[in-house]
DSSP file (Angstrom, degrees, kcal/mol; ACC not computed):
  #  RESIDUE AA STRUCTURE BP1 BP2  ACC     N-H-->O    O-->H-N    N-H-->O    O-->H-N    TCO  KAPPA ALPHA  PHI   PSI    X-CA   Y-CA   Z-CA
    1    1 A X              0   0    0      0, 0.0     2,-0.5     0, 0.0    14,-0.2   0.000 360.0 360.0 360.0 128.3    0.1    0.0    0.1
    2    2 A X  E     -A   14   0A   0     12,-2.6    12,-2.9     2,-0.0     2,-0.5  -0.959 360.0-169.7-121.1 128.0    1.3    3.4   -0.9
    3    3 A X  E     +A   13   0A   0     -2,-0.5     2,-0.3    10,-0.2    10,-0.2  -0.969  14.2 163.7-125.0 126.1   -0.1    6.6    0.7
    4    4 A X  E     -A   12   0A   0      8,-2.4     8,-2.7    -2,-0.5     2,-0.6  -0.897  35.8-133.3-131.5 163.7    0.6   10.1   -0.7
    5    5 A X        +     0   0    0     -2,-0.3     6,-0.2     6,-0.2     3,-0.1  -0.896  20.7 178.9-116.4 100.2   -0.7   13.6   -0.3
    6    6 A X  S    S-     0   0    0     -2,-0.6     2,-0.3     1,-0.1    -1,-0.1   0.776  71.0  -8.7 -74.9 -25.0   -1.0   15.1   -3.8
    7    7 A X  S >  S-     0   0    0      3,-0.5     3,-1.8     0, 0.0    -1,-0.1  -0.963  98.0 -54.8-159.7 174.2   -2.5   18.4   -2.5
    8    8 A X  T 3  S+     0   0    0     -2,-0.3     3,-0.1     1,-0.3    -2,-0.0  -0.280 122.4   5.0 -59.9 140.0   -3.8   20.0    0.7
    9    9 A X  T 3  S+     0   0    0      1,-0.2    15,-2.5    14,-0.1     2,-0.4   0.730 110.3 109.8  59.9  23.5   -6.6   18.0    2.4
   10   10 A X  E <   - B   0  23A   0     -3,-1.8    -3,-0.5    13,-0.2     2,-0.4  -0.988  44.2-174.3-131.6 140.7   -6.2   15.2   -0.2
   11   11 A X  E     - B   0  22A   0     11,-2.3    11,-3.1    -2,-0.4     2,-0.5  -0.981   9.0-156.8-128.0 137.4   -4.8   11.6    0.3
   12   12 A X  E     -AB   4  21A   0     -8,-2.7    -8,-2.4    -2,-0.4     2,-0.5  -0.985   6.7-165.8-119.1 126.3   -4.2    9.1   -2.3
   13   13 A X  E     -AB   3  20A   0      7,-3.1     7,-2.8    -2,-0.5     2,-0.5  -0.936   4.6-170.3-113.9 127.4   -4.1    5.5   -1.5
   14   14 A X  E     +AB   2  19A   0    -12,-2.9   -12,-2.6    -2,-0.5     2,-0.2  -0.965  14.6 155.8-120.2 130.0   -2.8    3.0   -3.9
   15   15 A X        -     0   0    0      3,-2.8    -2,-0.0    -2,-0.5     0, 0.0  -0.752  56.7 -96.6-132.4 177.6   -3.0   -0.7   -3.6
   16   16 A X  S    S+     0   0    0     -2,-0.2    18,-0.1     1,-0.2     3,-0.1   0.781 124.1  44.2 -74.2 -19.0   -2.8   -3.6   -6.2
   17   17 A X  S    S-     0   0    0      1,-0.2    16,-1.8    16,-0.1    17,-0.5   0.848 124.3  -6.4 -92.8 -30.6   -6.6   -3.7   -6.2
   18   18 A X  E     - C   0  32A   0     14,-0.2    -3,-2.8    15,-0.1     2,-0.4  -0.983  46.4-135.5-156.2 166.1   -7.5    0.0   -6.3
   19   19 A X  E     -BC  14  31A   0     12,-1.4    12,-3.1    -2,-0.3     2,-0.4  -0.995  29.8-171.0-123.5 132.6   -6.5    3.6   -6.2
   20   20 A X  E     -BC  13  30A   0     -7,-2.8    -7,-3.1    -2,-0.4     2,-0.5  -0.984  15.7-150.7-136.4 132.7   -8.6    5.9   -4.0
   21   21 A X  E     -BC  12  29A   0      8,-2.7     7,-3.1    -2,-0.4     8,-1.5  -0.880  16.1-163.5 -93.9 127.9   -8.6    9.7   -3.6
   22   22 A X  E     -BC  11  27A   0    -11,-3.1   -11,-2.3    -2,-0.5     2,-0.5  -0.922   5.7-160.9-111.5 134.7   -9.7   10.9   -0.2
   23   23 A X  E >  S-BC  10  26A   0      3,-2.2     3,-1.6    -2,-0.4   -13,-0.2  -0.976  83.2 -13.7-116.2 118.4  -10.8   14.5    0.5
   24   24 A X  T 3  S-     0   0    0    -15,-2.5    -1,-0.2    -2,-0.5   -14,-0.1   0.865 131.9 -54.8  55.5  35.1  -10.7   15.5    4.1
   25   25 A X  T 3  S+     0   0    0    -16,-0.2     2,-0.5     1,-0.2    -1,-0.3   0.495 115.6 111.2  80.4   2.9  -10.4   11.8    4.9
   26   26 A X  E <  S-C   23   0A   0     -3,-1.6    -3,-2.2    57,-0.1    -1,-0.2  -0.931  73.0-116.5-113.3 123.1  -13.5   10.6    3.0
   27   27 A X  E     +C   22   0A   0     -2,-0.5    -5,-0.3    55,-0.3     3,-0.1  -0.335  39.6 166.0 -58.9 131.0  -13.1    8.5   -0.1
   28   28 A X  E     +     0   0A   0     -7,-3.1    13,-3.0     1,-0.4     2,-0.4   0.717  64.7  23.4-114.8 -35.0  -14.4   10.4   -3.1
   29   29 A X  E     -CD  21  40A   0     -8,-1.5    -8,-2.7    11,-0.2     2,-0.5  -0.992  61.3-176.2-136.6 129.5  -13.1    8.5   -6.2
   30   30 A X  E     -CD  20  39A   0      9,-2.6     9,-3.1    -2,-0.4     2,-0.8  -0.984  10.6-158.1-128.2 118.4  -12.0    4.8   -6.2
   31   31 A X  E     -CD  19  38A   0    -12,-3.1   -12,-1.4    -2,-0.5     2,-0.7  -0.839   6.4-158.3 -96.7 105.2  -10.5    3.3   -9.3
   32   32 A X  E  >> -CD  18  37A   0      5,-2.2     5,-1.3    -2,-0.8     4,-0.9  -0.730   4.6-167.3 -87.2 113.3  -10.9   -0.6   -9.3
   33   33 A X  T  45S+     0   0    0    -16,-1.8     3,-0.4    -2,-0.7    -1,-0.2   0.931  81.2  47.8 -73.3 -43.4   -8.3   -1.8  -11.6
   34   34 A X  T  45S+     0   0    0    -17,-0.5    -1,-0.2     1,-0.2   -16,-0.1   0.904 117.9  41.6 -61.8 -47.2   -9.4   -5.5  -12.0
   35   35 A X  T  45S-     0   0    0      2,-0.1    -1,-0.2     1,-0.0    -2,-0.2   0.573 102.4-130.2 -82.7 -10.1  -13.1   -4.6  -12.5
   36   36 A X  T  <5 +     0   0    0     -4,-0.9    30,-2.1    -3,-0.4     2,-0.3   0.813  63.1 132.8  67.5  31.6  -12.3   -1.7  -14.8
   37   37 A X  E   < -De  32  66A   0     -5,-1.3    -5,-2.2    28,-0.2     2,-0.4  -0.824  47.9-154.6-116.7 152.6  -14.7    0.6  -12.7
   38   38 A X  E     -De  31  67A   0     28,-2.9    30,-2.7    -2,-0.3     2,-0.5  -0.987  17.3-156.0-117.5 114.0  -14.3    4.1  -11.3
   39   39 A X  E     -De  30  68A   0     -9,-3.1    -9,-2.6    -2,-0.4     2,-0.4  -0.832   5.9-163.4 -93.4 131.2  -16.7    4.7   -8.3
   40   40 A X  E     -De  29  69A   0     28,-2.7    30,-3.1    -2,-0.5     2,-0.2  -0.938  25.4-114.5-110.4 130.4  -17.6    8.1   -7.5
   41   41 A X  E     - e   0  70A   0    -13,-3.0    30,-0.2    -2,-0.4    28,-0.1  -0.423  22.5-162.5 -68.6 129.8  -19.0    9.1   -4.2
   42   42 A X        +     0   0    0     28,-2.8     2,-0.2    -2,-0.2    -1,-0.2   0.609  56.4 104.4 -91.4  -8.0  -22.6   10.2   -4.7
   43   43 A X  S    S-     0   0    0     27,-0.3     2,-0.4     1,-0.1    27,-0.0  -0.521  73.0-124.5 -71.7 136.9  -22.9   12.0   -1.3
   44   44 A X        +     0   0    0     -2,-0.2     2,-0.1     1,-0.1     3,-0.1  -0.692  39.6 160.9 -89.1 131.0  -22.8   15.8   -1.6
   45   45 A X        -     0   0    0     -2,-0.4    -1,-0.1     1,-0.3     2,-0.0  -0.191  47.9 -37.8-124.1-144.9  -20.1   17.5    0.6
   46   46 A X     >  -     0   0    0     -2,-0.1     4,-2.1     1,-0.1    -1,-0.3  -0.324  57.3-104.9 -79.9 165.1  -18.6   21.0    0.3
   47   47 A X  H  > S+     0   0    0      1,-0.2     4,-2.2     2,-0.2     5,-0.2   0.899 122.5  54.6 -50.7 -46.3  -17.7   22.8   -2.8
   48   48 A X  H  > S+     0   0    0      1,-0.2     4,-2.4     2,-0.2    -1,-0.2   0.914 107.7  49.8 -56.5 -45.1  -14.0   22.1   -2.2
   49   49 A X  H  > S+     0   0    0      1,-0.2     4,-3.4     2,-0.2    -1,-0.2   0.891 109.6  50.9 -59.7 -41.7  -14.7   18.4   -1.9
   50   50 A X  H  X S+     0   0    0     -4,-2.1     4,-2.6     2,-0.2    -1,-0.2   0.902 110.3  50.4 -64.9 -40.5  -16.7   18.5   -5.2
   51   51 A X  H  X S+     0   0    0     -4,-2.2     4,-2.1     2,-0.2     5,-0.2   0.920 112.0  47.2 -64.6 -41.8  -13.6   20.2   -6.8
   52   52 A X  H  X S+     0   0    0     -4,-2.4     4,-2.5     2,-0.2     5,-0.2   0.974 113.1  49.4 -62.8 -51.1  -11.3   17.5   -5.4
   53   53 A X  H  X S+     0   0    0     -4,-3.4     4,-1.8     1,-0.2    -2,-0.2   0.921 112.0  46.8 -56.9 -48.4  -13.7   14.7   -6.7
   54   54 A X  H  X S+     0   0    0     -4,-2.6     4,-1.6     1,-0.2    -1,-0.2   0.871 113.5  48.6 -60.2 -41.4  -14.0   16.2  -10.2
   55   55 A X  H  X S+     0   0    0     -4,-2.1     4,-3.4    -5,-0.2     5,-0.2   0.895 108.4  54.6 -64.8 -42.8  -10.3   16.6  -10.5
   56   56 A X  H  X>S+     0   0    0     -4,-2.5     4,-2.5     1,-0.2     5,-0.6   0.855 107.2  49.5 -67.2 -36.2   -9.7   13.1   -9.3
   57   57 A X  H  X5S+     0   0    0     -4,-1.8     4,-0.6    -5,-0.2    -1,-0.2   0.858 112.9  47.2 -72.0 -33.1  -11.9   11.7  -11.9
   58   58 A X  H  <5S+     0   0    0     -4,-1.6    -2,-0.2    -5,-0.2    -1,-0.2   0.938 122.1  36.1 -64.8 -45.0  -10.1   13.7  -14.6
   59   59 A X  H  <5S+     0   0    0     -4,-3.4    -2,-0.2     1,-0.1    -3,-0.2   0.821 128.8  22.5 -79.5 -31.6   -6.7   12.7  -13.3
   60   60 A X  H  <5S+     0   0    0     -4,-2.5     2,-0.7    -5,-0.2    -3,-0.2   0.599  95.6  90.9-117.4 -14.8   -6.9    9.2  -12.1
   61   61 A X  S  <<S-     0   0    0     -5,-0.6   -23,-0.1    -4,-0.6    -1,-0.1  -0.784  73.6-129.8 -89.3 109.3   -9.8    7.5  -13.8
   62   62 A X    >   -     0   0    0     -2,-0.7     3,-1.9     1,-0.1    -2,-0.1  -0.281  15.5-126.6 -49.2 133.0   -8.8    5.9  -17.0
   63   63 A X  T 3  S+     0   0    0      1,-0.3    -1,-0.1    -5,-0.1     4,-0.1   0.791 107.3  55.9 -58.7 -27.3  -11.1    6.9  -20.0
   64   64 A X  T 3  S+     0   0    0      2,-0.1    -1,-0.3   -27,-0.0     2,-0.3   0.394  89.7  96.4 -91.0   9.0  -11.9    3.2  -20.9
   65   65 A X  S <  S-     0   0    0     -3,-1.9     2,-0.5   -28,-0.0   -28,-0.2  -0.680  82.1-113.8 -88.1 150.1  -13.2    2.5  -17.4
   66   66 A X  E     -e   37   0A   0    -30,-2.1   -28,-2.9    -2,-0.3     2,-0.5  -0.703  28.0-149.3 -81.5 128.8  -16.8    2.6  -16.6
   67   67 A X  E     +e   38   0A   0     -2,-0.5     2,-0.4   -30,-0.2   -28,-0.2  -0.851  22.0 171.9-102.9 134.2  -17.7    5.4  -14.1
   68   68 A X  E     -e   39   0A   0    -30,-2.7   -28,-2.7    -2,-0.5     2,-0.3  -0.991  33.9-115.2-137.1 144.1  -20.6    4.8  -11.7
   69   69 A X  E     -e   40   0A   0     -2,-0.4     2,-0.3   -30,-0.2   -28,-0.2  -0.610  35.9-171.4 -75.7 144.2  -21.9    6.8   -8.7
   70   70 A X  E     -e   41   0A   0    -30,-3.1   -28,-2.8    -2,-0.3   -27,-0.3  -0.985  21.6-121.2-137.1 144.8  -21.6    4.9   -5.5
   71   71 A X     >  -     0   0    0     -2,-0.3     4,-2.5   -30,-0.2     5,-0.2  -0.418  35.6-107.4 -77.1 160.8  -23.0    5.6   -2.0
   72   72 A X  H  > S+     0   0    0      1,-0.2     4,-2.2     2,-0.2    11,-0.2   0.841 120.5  53.9 -61.1 -29.5  -20.5    5.9    0.8
   73   73 A X  H  > S+     0   0    0      2,-0.2     4,-2.3     1,-0.2    -1,-0.2   0.865 107.3  51.7 -74.0 -30.0  -21.5    2.5    2.3
   74   74 A X  H  > S+     0   0    0      2,-0.2     4,-2.0     1,-0.2     5,-0.2   0.957 110.2  49.0 -66.3 -45.4  -20.9    0.8   -1.2
   75   75 A X  H  X S+     0   0    0     -4,-2.5     4,-2.3     1,-0.2     5,-0.5   0.943 113.1  48.4 -61.6 -41.6  -17.4    2.4   -1.4
   76   76 A X  H  X S+     0   0    0     -4,-2.2     4,-2.4     1,-0.2    -1,-0.2   0.881 109.8  50.9 -57.5 -40.3  -16.7    1.2    2.2
   77   77 A X  H  < S+     0   0    0     -4,-2.3    -1,-0.2     1,-0.2    -2,-0.2   0.856 116.3  41.0 -69.2 -34.3  -17.9   -2.3    1.5
   78   78 A X  H  < S+     0   0    0     -4,-2.0    -2,-0.2    -5,-0.2    -1,-0.2   0.861 130.1  23.8 -86.3 -34.3  -15.7   -2.7   -1.6
   79   79 A X  H  < S-     0   0    0     -4,-2.3    -3,-0.2    -5,-0.2    -2,-0.2   0.732  88.4-129.0-100.5 -32.1  -12.5   -0.9   -0.2
   80   80 A X     <  +     0   0    0     -4,-2.4     2,-0.3    -5,-0.5    -4,-0.2   0.350  63.9 134.9  86.0  -8.6  -12.6   -1.3    3.4
   81   81 A X        -     0   0    0     -6,-0.4     2,-0.4     1,-0.1    -1,-0.3  -0.618  61.0-116.0 -74.2 132.8  -12.0    2.5    3.8
   82   82 A X        -     0   0    0     -2,-0.3     2,-0.4    -3,-0.1   -55,-0.3  -0.565  28.9-159.2 -78.7 125.9  -14.3    4.1    6.3
   83   83 A X              0   0    0     -2,-0.4   -57,-0.1   -11,-0.2   -58,-0.0  -0.853 360.0 360.0-105.5 137.8  -16.7    6.7    4.9
   84   84 A X              0   0    0     -2,-0.4    -1,-0.1   -59,-0.0   -58,-0.1   0.386 360.0 360.0-107.0 360.0  -18.4    9.3    7.0
């Protein structure tokens, strides 16, 4: 597992199974490599978090992956990352 901070209040977690962008500690975008899916958190947070989420989709989600909205509980179930 690799953890980095690409920008202020953002954390990028990379594992063999997925890449996840957290904004203020809450997973916003998860790229599932094997499934070729990008999960985007459907819960609305602040404007800043929305900007982080949109930038992560542009920067980390491959264009040939299917992008779907997912609830925080679905993201937590798939990744084990706690969603608030």
